[in-house]
C-alpha positions in Angstrom: 97.6 98.6 97.1 97.8 95.0 99.4 96.8 94.2 102.4 100.3 94.8 103.3 101.4 98.2 101.6 103.6 100.2 103.6 104.7 97.2 105.9 108.2 95.9 105.5 110.7 93.5 107.5 112.9 90.5 107.0 112.1 86.2 106.6 115.4 84.2 107.2 116.2 81.1 105.1 114.2 82.9 102.5 116.0 81.7 99.1 114.5 78.7 98.6 111.6 76.4 99.9 109.0 77.4 102.8 111.3 80.9 103.6 110.9 81.3 99.8 107.5 81.0 99.5 106.8 83.3 102.3 108.6 86.3 101.3 106.8 85.9 97.7 103.5 85.7 99.5 104.1 89.1 101.4 105.4 91.0 98.7 102.7 90.0 96.2 100.7 91.4 99.0 102.5 95.2 99.3 105.1 94.2 101.6 108.8 95.3 100.7 110.7 92.1 101.9 114.4 91.6 102.8 115.8 88.0 101.9 117.3 86.4 104.3 120.3 83.7 103.2 123.9 82.0 104.8 125.0 80.8 101.3 123.5 80.6 98.0 123.6 84.3 97.0 122.2 83.4 93.6 118.9 81.7 94.4 118.7 84.4 97.0 118.6 87.2 94.1 116.5 85.1 91.9 113.7 85.6 94.7 114.7 89.4 95.0 114.4 90.1 91.5 110.6 87.9 91.7 109.9 90.2 94.5 111.3 93.8 92.8 108.4 92.4 89.9 105.7 92.3 92.1 106.1 96.3 92.5 107.9 96.5 95.8 111.2 96.7 97.2 113.1 93.9 98.5 117.2 92.9 98.7 119.3 90.5 100.0 120.6 90.2 103.3 123.7 88.0 104.1 124.4 86.4 107.4 124.3 83.2 109.7 121.4 83.7 111.8 123.5 80.8 114.2 126.0 83.8 115.1 125.1 86.5 117.5 127.6 88.8 115.9 125.9 88.9 112.5 122.5 89.0 113.2 122.0 92.9 114.8 124.2 94.2 111.3 121.8 92.1 109.4 118.6 93.6 110.8 120.0 97.0 111.0 120.3 96.9 107.2 117.0 95.9 106.6 115.9 99.2 108.8 118.2 101.4 107.1 117.3 100.3 103.5 113.3 100.3 104.6 113.2 102.8 107.2 110.8 100.1 110.0 110.9 96.5 110.5 107.4 95.1 111.0 107.9 91.8 110.6 110.4 89.1 111.2 109.7 85.6 109.8 112.2 83.5 111.8 112.4 80.7 108.9 116.0 79.7 108.8 117.0 75.8 109.3 118.9 72.8 108.5 119.2 69.3 109.4 121.6 66.5 110.4 119.4 63.3 110.6 120.8 60.1 112.8 119.7 58.1 115.0 120.6 59.6 118.3 122.9 56.4 119.2 125.0 57.5 115.9 124.8 61.2 116.2 127.4 63.7 117.0 128.4 66.5 118.8 128.7 68.3 115.8 125.9 67.3 114.1 123.7 68.0 117.7 125.0 71.4 118.1 124.6 72.9 114.2 120.9 72.1 114.2 120.7 73.3 117.7 122.6 76.8 116.6 120.9 77.1 113.5 117.3 76.1 114.1 116.9 77.3 118.2 119.5 79.7 119.1 118.8 81.7 116.0 115.5 83.0 116.7 117.3 84.2 120.2 119.9 86.1 117.8 117.6 87.5 115.8 114.7 88.6 117.4 116.7 90.6 119.8 118.1 92.2 117.2 114.8 92.8 116.0 113.2 93.9 119.3 114.8 97.3 120.0 113.4 98.6 116.6 110.0 96.9 116.9 109.6 98.2 120.7 110.6 101.7 119.8 107.6 101.7 117.1 105.0 99.7 119.4 104.4 97.2 116.6 105.7 94.0 115.6 104.8 90.9 114.2 107.1 87.7 114.7 106.6 84.3 113.1 108.6 81.4 113.9 108.5 78.4 111.8 108.2 75.3 114.0 107.4 71.8 112.5 104.9 69.4 113.2 108.3 67.2 114.5 108.7 69.8 117.1 105.3 68.4 118.4 105.3 64.6 117.6 108.9 63.6 117.9 110.4 61.7 113.9 112.7 58.8 114.3 116.8 60.0 113.5 115.7 63.8 114.3 116.4 64.0 117.5 118.6 67.2 117.5 115.9 68.5 114.8 112.6 67.7 116.9 114.1 69.1 120.3 115.6 72.6 118.6 111.3 72.8 117.1 109.7 71.9 120.0 112.3 74.5 122.0 110.8 77.5 119.8 107.3 76.4 120.5 108.6 77.4 123.8 110.4 80.4 123.5 107.3 81.9 121.5 105.0 81.2 124.2 107.3 82.9 126.7 108.0 86.0 124.5 104.5 86.3 123.2 103.4 86.9 127.3 106.6 89.8 127.3 106.1 91.2 124.1 101.6 91.3 124.1 102.0 95.0 126.3 104.1 96.3 123.6 102.3 96.1 120.6 104.5 92.7 119.3 102.9 89.6 118.7 104.7 86.5 118.3 103.2 83.3 117.0 104.6 79.7 115.8 103.6 78.0 112.4 104.2 73.9 112.4 104.3 72.9 109.0 103.9 69.4 108.0 105.4 67.3 105.3 105.7 70.1 102.7 107.1 69.8 98.9 110.3 71.2 99.3 114.1 69.9 97.9 114.2 68.2 101.3 111.2 66.1 100.9 112.0 65.7 97.0 115.8 64.1 98.3 113.7 61.3 99.8 113.5 58.3 97.7 109.8 57.3 96.4 109.4 54.3 98.1 109.7 56.8 101.7 107.8 59.2 100.1 104.6 57.0 99.6 105.0 55.6 103.2 105.4 59.2 104.4 102.1 60.5 102.3 100.3 56.6 103.8 100.7 58.9 107.2 98.9 61.7 106.2 95.1 61.7 106.9 94.6 64.4 103.5 96.8 62.0 101.7 99.1 64.6 100.2 102.3 66.5 100.9 101.5 70.4 101.9 102.8 73.2 99.7 105.2 75.8 100.5 102.6 78.4 99.6 100.0 76.9 102.3 102.4 78.0 104.5 102.9 81.3 103.1 99.4 81.9 103.8 99.3 81.3 107.0 102.2 83.8 107.8 99.9 86.3 105.6 97.2 85.8 107.6 99.1 86.0 111.2 101.0 89.0 110.0 97.6 90.8 108.0 95.1 89.8 110.1 96.4 88.1 113.4 96.3 91.4 115.7 94.6 89.5 118.3 96.1 86.4 117.8 99.7 86.1 120.0 101.3 82.9 121.6 100.3 80.5 119.1 100.9 77.4 117.2 99.3 76.8 113.7 99.8 73.7 112.5 99.3 73.6 108.6 99.9 69.4 108.9 97.0 67.7 106.6 95.5 66.2 109.7 99.1 64.7 110.7 98.9 65.9 113.9 95.8 67.4 115.9 
C-alpha cells in the first residue's frame, strides 16, 4: 500500500525522460497512471508495462495536447478506465531552438502550441471531473529557462514562463474547489535532449551549475510525488529543482 494508493491520473509526455520518471514514481507509490504520448507508441507501452509490474493499473493515452479537440477524449478515457481523475501532470513539450533572428513562425507556433496552449487545453478538459469531486492536483512542468531565459530559446522560454503565470492564476481560482495547481521548474536534466549536445556544450553547461552536475529525471519525479501526496497546503508555487542554477 503506497502513499498514493487509490489515486489515479494522467501524465502527459510520459513515454520518455522526465515524464516517464514521474509516471513510474507515482506508480511505485501506488497510483494508477495513464501514460500520455503523441507519437512514440512503443516507448509509451514500455512505460505502461513497467507501471503494471509495480502492481497498479496503467495504459497509454494517445493525443496531441496542442490540439484542443484531442484533449477531452483523452481525459475522458482516463476517467472511464480508472473511475476518477485525481492528478494531472502537464509535462508534454518540444523544442525548436534558433536565435530570434533566425526563428520562423513555424518554430514559434509549434513550441507555443505544444508547451503552452496544451496546458489550457488539457487542464480545461480535466477540470469538470476534478471540480465535480472537489479534489485535484495539477502540476505544470515548466523550466528554469522560463525563469532566467536562454540563448536560442525565445519560443521555449516564453512558453515556460507562460506556464508559471497560468499556474498562479489557476491556483487562485481553484483553491476553494479543493484543487491545487503548482509548477515544477527543472534545471538542466540528464535526458535525451541533453545527451544530444556535444561534450563541449555539456561541460560548459555543467560548469554553470553550482552543484556541478546535471539533474536526474527521478529528482524531478520526487518533487511531483511530494506535491501530489503531501502538498495539500501548497498551491500557486514554483518549485525549482535546478542544482542552484537559479535562486
